[in-house]
Backbone as numpy.savetxt, mean C-alpha at the origin, in Angstrom:
# Nx Ny Nz CAx CAy CAz Cx Cy Cz
18.53 -9.45 59.00 17.67 -8.58 58.81 17.86 -8.25 57.38
16.74 -8.08 56.63 16.54 -7.94 55.32 16.02 -6.48 55.11
16.67 -5.60 54.08 16.31 -4.38 54.07 15.55 -4.27 52.44
14.30 -3.74 52.47 13.81 -3.67 51.24 14.00 -2.36 50.46
14.09 -2.10 49.42 14.27 -0.80 48.76 13.05 -0.73 47.94
12.36 0.54 47.99 11.26 0.77 47.22 11.59 1.46 45.84
11.03 0.90 44.82 11.27 1.38 43.44 10.12 2.42 43.17
10.70 3.94 42.58 9.63 4.63 42.29 8.75 3.95 41.09
7.50 4.38 41.10 6.82 4.26 39.99 6.87 5.22 39.04
6.83 4.47 37.62 6.91 5.16 36.38 5.71 4.98 35.43
5.40 5.79 34.95 4.24 5.86 33.85 4.52 6.38 32.91
4.06 6.16 31.64 3.93 6.87 30.18 2.87 6.93 29.62
2.70 7.78 28.79 1.34 8.02 27.98 1.63 8.16 26.59
0.98 7.44 25.78 1.11 7.33 24.33 -0.23 7.99 23.85
-0.05 8.82 22.57 -1.33 9.09 21.85 -1.57 8.23 20.69
-2.73 7.77 20.62 -2.89 6.88 19.46 -4.11 7.40 18.49
-4.13 6.90 17.48 -5.25 7.30 16.34 -6.08 6.37 16.07
-7.34 6.74 16.07 -8.46 5.66 15.58 -9.13 6.25 14.19
-9.53 5.53 13.38 -10.22 5.77 12.14 -11.35 4.73 11.79
-12.16 5.31 11.01 -13.15 4.52 10.25 -13.51 5.08 9.30
-13.94 3.99 8.21 -14.42 4.27 6.84 -15.59 3.73 6.83
-16.64 4.74 6.60 -18.09 4.41 6.27 -18.32 4.23 4.76
-18.77 3.31 4.39 -19.10 3.16 2.94 -20.46 3.30 2.72
-21.03 3.60 1.40 -22.44 3.51 1.01 -22.42 3.08 -0.34
-23.50 2.62 -0.75 -23.47 2.30 -2.29 -22.97 3.39 -3.24
-22.08 2.93 -3.86 -21.40 3.96 -5.03 -20.21 4.67 -4.45
-19.78 4.28 -2.99 -18.50 5.01 -2.61 -17.42 4.30 -2.86
-16.20 4.95 -2.49 -14.83 4.42 -2.70 -13.95 5.36 -2.09
-13.03 4.94 -0.84 -12.32 5.72 -0.12 -11.00 4.88 0.13
-10.08 6.05 0.20 -8.73 5.40 0.48 -8.57 5.37 2.05
-8.10 4.08 2.38 -8.01 3.89 3.83 -6.65 4.20 4.26
-5.61 3.68 3.53 -4.12 3.67 3.89 -3.43 3.88 2.55
-2.40 4.56 2.47 -1.47 4.82 1.46 -0.48 3.61 1.37
-0.03 3.45 0.04 0.98 2.45 -0.27 2.42 2.76 0.32
2.99 1.99 1.21 4.04 2.30 1.76 5.11 1.17 1.69
6.22 1.49 1.20 7.18 0.35 0.76 8.04 -0.05 2.15
8.03 0.85 3.03 8.55 0.68 4.26 10.22 1.32 4.16
11.03 0.60 5.05 12.32 0.92 5.28 13.33 0.17 4.50
14.33 0.54 3.78 15.31 -0.28 2.91 16.56 0.22 3.11
17.38 -0.62 2.84 18.88 -0.16 2.80 19.34 -0.50 1.29
19.85 0.63 0.73 20.44 0.42 -0.72 21.93 0.07 -0.51
22.43 -0.41 -1.68 23.93 -0.87 -1.78 24.37 -0.21 -3.36
25.46 -0.76 -3.72 25.93 -0.29 -4.97 25.55 -1.02 -6.13
24.42 -1.92 -5.85 23.51 -2.62 -6.92 22.14 -2.26 -6.82
21.70 -2.06 -8.03 20.22 -1.55 -8.03 19.27 -2.70 -7.83
18.08 -2.48 -7.49 17.29 -3.67 -7.30 15.89 -3.09 -7.17
14.77 -3.85 -6.63 13.51 -3.65 -6.64 12.99 -4.15 -5.13
11.79 -3.39 -4.76 11.05 -3.69 -3.51 9.71 -3.95 -4.19
9.15 -5.27 -3.89 7.68 -5.18 -4.22 6.80 -5.38 -2.90
5.59 -4.85 -2.94 4.61 -5.05 -2.07 3.51 -5.73 -2.63
3.19 -7.14 -2.36 1.94 -7.78 -2.77 0.73 -7.20 -2.28
-0.42 -7.46 -2.82 -1.97 -6.80 -2.31 -1.98 -7.38 -0.66
-1.33 -8.72 -0.65 -1.56 -9.24 0.73 -0.54 -8.90 1.83
0.22 -7.87 1.15 1.37 -7.28 2.35 2.50 -7.95 2.52
2.63 -8.90 1.65 4.14 -9.61 1.53 5.15 -8.48 0.80
6.25 -8.47 1.42 7.12 -7.54 0.82 8.67 -8.21 0.50
8.95 -8.27 -0.93 10.18 -8.79 -1.32 10.95 -8.00 -1.88
12.34 -8.30 -2.22 13.36 -7.35 -2.73 14.01 -8.22 -3.74
14.78 -7.63 -4.48 15.72 -7.99 -5.55 16.92 -7.32 -5.67
18.05 -7.80 -6.26 19.40 -6.94 -6.46 20.19 -6.62 -5.15
20.38 -5.43 -4.94 21.25 -4.90 -3.71 20.33 -4.30 -2.76
19.06 -4.32 -2.77 18.22 -3.80 -1.77 18.01 -4.91 -0.54
18.29 -4.25 0.71 17.79 -5.11 1.97 16.64 -4.49 2.53
15.68 -5.35 2.80 14.69 -4.87 3.48 14.95 -4.77 5.15
14.42 -3.70 5.71 14.53 -3.52 7.06 13.16 -3.09 7.74
13.15 -3.66 8.94 11.78 -3.53 9.68 10.59 -4.06 9.09
9.41 -3.80 9.57 8.21 -4.33 9.21 7.20 -2.98 9.06
7.58 -2.03 8.54 6.55 -0.81 8.54 6.08 -0.71 6.92
5.77 -1.58 6.31 5.41 -1.67 4.98 3.98 -1.95 5.00
3.35 -1.82 3.94 1.74 -2.15 3.70 1.43 -1.69 2.32
0.42 -2.50 1.71 -0.16 -2.12 0.43 -1.18 -1.02 0.67
-1.49 -0.41 -0.25 -2.63 0.72 -0.32 -3.87 -0.06 0.16
-4.52 0.66 0.72 -6.06 -0.06 1.20 -7.09 1.06 0.76
-8.41 0.36 0.21 -9.48 1.25 -0.23 -10.77 0.41 0.45
-11.74 1.08 0.63 -12.97 0.61 0.95 -13.92 1.14 0.06
-15.05 0.26 -0.15 -16.01 0.65 -1.29 -17.19 -0.26 -1.10
-18.20 0.23 -1.81 -19.37 -0.42 -2.00 -20.21 -0.25 -3.26
-20.41 -1.37 -3.98 -21.07 -1.43 -5.11 -22.46 -0.65 -5.21
-22.75 0.02 -6.01 -24.06 0.49 -5.93 -25.13 -0.27 -6.56
-24.80 -1.33 -7.14 -25.56 -2.42 -7.96 -25.47 -3.70 -7.25
-26.01 -4.76 -7.83 -25.82 -6.16 -7.31 -24.49 -6.73 -7.05
-24.38 -7.34 -5.96 -22.99 -7.94 -5.81 -22.67 -8.85 -6.89
-21.47 -9.18 -6.91 -20.80 -10.03 -7.90 -20.59 -9.39 -9.29
-21.09 -7.99 -9.42 -20.79 -7.67 -10.60 -19.14 -6.89 -10.72
-18.75 -7.10 -11.77 -17.37 -6.61 -11.96 -17.14 -5.27 -11.72
-15.85 -4.52 -11.22 -15.63 -3.34 -11.14 -14.41 -3.04 -12.34
-14.73 -1.81 -12.95 -13.89 -1.39 -13.82 -12.80 -0.51 -13.20
-11.54 -0.85 -13.36 -10.59 -0.14 -12.78 -9.25 0.29 -13.79
-8.89 1.40 -13.42 -7.47 1.65 -14.17 -6.71 2.70 -13.12
-5.53 2.68 -13.46 -4.56 3.87 -12.61 -4.44 4.95 -13.80
-3.95 6.19 -13.01 -3.74 7.43 -13.90 -2.58 7.18 -14.78
-1.60 6.41 -14.29 -0.35 6.19 -15.03 0.14 4.89 -14.77
0.93 4.14 -15.64 1.50 2.87 -15.55 2.75 2.99 -14.60
3.35 4.00 -14.51 4.29 4.20 -13.64 4.20 5.67 -12.98
4.68 5.70 -11.66 4.87 7.10 -11.09 6.36 7.20 -10.62
6.87 8.57 -10.17 8.15 9.04 -9.84 7.94 9.15 -8.28
8.81 8.60 -7.57 9.03 9.00 -6.08 10.30 9.96 -6.16
10.06 11.09 -5.33 11.12 12.10 -5.28 11.50 12.13 -3.89
12.74 12.64 -3.76 13.37 12.82 -2.25 14.65 13.51 -2.58
15.51 13.24 -1.55 16.68 14.07 -1.66 17.82 13.58 -2.32
17.55 12.29 -3.09 18.54 11.69 -3.99 17.81 11.69 -5.23
18.31 10.70 -6.33 17.86 10.45 -7.53 16.41 10.01 -7.49
15.45 10.12 -8.32 14.10 9.94 -8.53 14.09 8.10 -8.56
13.14 7.67 -7.99 12.73 6.21 -8.22 11.38 6.04 -8.85
11.13 4.99 -9.69 9.89 4.75 -10.37 9.18 3.62 -9.78
7.96 3.75 -9.79 7.01 2.81 -9.20 6.23 2.11 -10.17
5.91 1.03 -10.32 5.04 0.61 -11.33 4.39 -0.83 -11.11
3.81 -1.67 -12.08 3.17 -2.96 -11.87 2.42 -2.81 -10.57
1.24 -2.00 -10.61 0.22 -1.94 -9.45 -0.61 -3.06 -9.60
-0.71 -3.80 -8.44 -1.51 -5.16 -8.58 -2.67 -4.89 -7.37
-4.00 -5.34 -7.66 -4.91 -5.55 -6.66 -5.12 -6.95 -6.11
-5.87 -6.88 -5.11 -6.30 -8.36 -4.70 -7.64 -8.59 -5.58
-7.48 -8.98 -6.88 -8.56 -8.90 -7.76 -8.62 -10.22 -8.48
-9.34 -10.57 -9.03 -9.46 -11.63 -10.17 -10.02 -11.02 -11.60
-9.23 -10.91 -12.62 -7.81 -11.59 -12.62 -6.73 -10.69 -11.94
-5.50 -11.51 -11.50 -4.47 -10.94 -10.68 -3.52 -10.13 -11.70
-4.20 -9.53 -12.55 -3.06 -9.16 -13.62 -2.84 -7.43 -13.13
-1.64 -7.03 -13.67 -1.39 -5.67 -13.32 -2.51 -4.53 -13.56
-2.80 -3.61 -12.98 -3.79 -2.38 -13.23 -2.97 -1.50 -14.18
-3.59 -1.16 -15.20 -2.98 -0.05 -16.18 -3.86 0.97 -16.47
-3.52 1.95 -17.22 -4.28 3.17 -17.67 -5.51 2.70 -18.55
-5.55 1.21 -19.14 -6.51 0.90 -19.94 -7.60 0.46 -18.86
-8.77 0.82 -18.86 -9.90 0.35 -17.94 -10.14 -1.11 -18.37
-10.19 -1.91 -17.13 -10.48 -3.39 -17.24 -11.42 -3.89 -16.22
-12.23 -4.98 -16.70 -13.14 -5.32 -15.38 -12.41 -6.32 -14.63
-12.64 -6.26 -13.22 -12.07 -7.06 -12.15 -12.96 -7.34 -11.13
-12.94 -8.48 -10.81 -13.94 -8.98 -9.52 -13.04 -8.60 -8.32
-13.71 -8.24 -7.38 -13.13 -8.04 -5.93 -13.93 -8.79 -4.95
-13.18 -9.29 -3.87 -13.96 -10.07 -2.87 -14.89 -9.22 -2.20
-16.21 -9.38 -2.11 -17.22 -8.60 -1.32 -17.96 -9.30 -0.45
-18.71 -8.53 0.41 -19.70 -9.05 1.17 -21.19 -9.15 0.35
-22.22 -9.91 0.83 -23.22 -10.13 0.10 -23.76 -8.60 -0.36
-23.88 -7.50 0.57 -24.37 -6.23 0.18 -23.45 -5.63 -0.95
-22.39 -6.17 -1.12 -21.53 -5.26 -2.20 -20.31 -4.54 -1.59
-20.29 -4.46 -0.38 -19.05 -3.75 0.35 -17.78 -4.55 0.08
-16.48 -4.06 0.11 -15.46 -4.68 -0.37 -14.15 -3.84 0.08
-13.18 -4.65 0.50 -11.75 -3.98 0.77 -11.01 -4.43 -0.46
-10.23 -3.21 -0.85 -9.46 -3.38 -1.99 -7.91 -3.13 -1.56
-7.09 -4.05 -1.87 -5.61 -3.83 -1.52 -4.90 -3.72 -2.68
-3.91 -2.82 -2.78 -2.91 -2.36 -4.09 -1.69 -2.27 -3.64
-0.80 -3.16 -4.21 0.46 -3.48 -4.24 1.31 -2.73 -5.50
2.54 -2.78 -5.36 3.15 -2.27 -6.57 4.80 -2.77 -6.53
5.56 -2.12 -7.44 7.04 -2.78 -7.51 7.76 -1.17 -7.49
8.76 -1.01 -6.61 9.51 0.14 -6.53 11.01 -0.41 -7.23
11.41 0.50 -8.18 12.81 0.35 -8.64 13.72 1.38 -7.86
14.67 0.67 -7.15 15.63 1.34 -6.33 16.93 1.41 -7.15
17.60 2.64 -7.15 18.92 2.98 -8.03 20.00 2.53 -7.04
20.90 2.07 -7.86 22.37 1.59 -7.06 22.65 3.07 -6.10
23.15 2.76 -4.93 23.61 3.71 -4.10 22.62 5.11 -3.99
21.32 4.62 -3.83 20.23 5.59 -3.57 20.60 6.34 -2.21
20.51 7.72 -2.31 20.66 8.44 -1.06 19.50 8.35 -0.20
20.00 8.06 1.08 19.04 7.95 2.09 18.07 9.18 2.38
16.85 8.74 2.80 15.96 9.98 3.10 14.44 9.53 2.70
13.53 10.30 2.88 12.11 9.95 2.58 11.71 10.33 1.17
11.02 9.59 0.53 10.67 9.74 -0.97 9.10 9.62 -1.08
8.73 10.40 -1.94 7.26 10.24 -2.11 6.70 10.68 -3.34
5.58 10.15 -3.73 4.82 10.54 -5.07 3.44 10.22 -4.95
2.49 10.72 -5.74 1.31 10.51 -5.89 0.77 9.57 -7.17
-0.21 8.92 -6.92 -0.82 7.84 -8.10 -2.44 8.08 -7.87
-3.09 7.66 -8.87 -4.50 7.57 -8.67 -5.00 6.52 -9.34
-6.24 5.91 -8.54 -6.82 4.67 -9.13 -8.11 5.21 -9.25
-8.97 4.68 -10.36 -10.13 5.17 -10.77 -10.96 3.81 -10.60
-12.20 3.95 -10.13 -13.23 2.54 -10.16 -14.36 3.07 -10.81
-14.80 2.37 -11.84 -16.12 2.62 -12.49 -17.20 1.35 -12.24
-18.11 1.57 -11.36 -19.24 0.63 -11.06 -20.04 0.48 -12.25
-20.27 -0.84 -12.50 -21.19 -1.16 -13.66 -22.39 -1.73 -13.23
């Protein structure tokens, strides 16, 4: 004879977020912040770079951990005809991230633009890939300079991106 044991049912509930960005002519919205993800520092300084396509690389003594990184994402729509350039500039060529340890700097902001040159405080015309009505998604990555023996913890800073439609 075979005896069967019953297993109690188990259920869990998770809460999720949903979001939507609605664009209109002349609009520009932040969809997601730039996030360098989780890293492990060592006794050798290094860098972490997030490319506009989301690729993350490191140099020096920085070890990449997990997959929780992403470029900044913006949604916008040109107020004029499609295929016109967008004039872009950052508020500063580098920013400082602060946290429990020594500050770290971020620079070399790059978008999924043509040309693929770094965004600077000097306004410059860029082409962004867009739909026929002028709507576009803009992704911006950057390079983080990590100090040797960087203290663990969360670091943050702010930066600005300005778009002038032509």
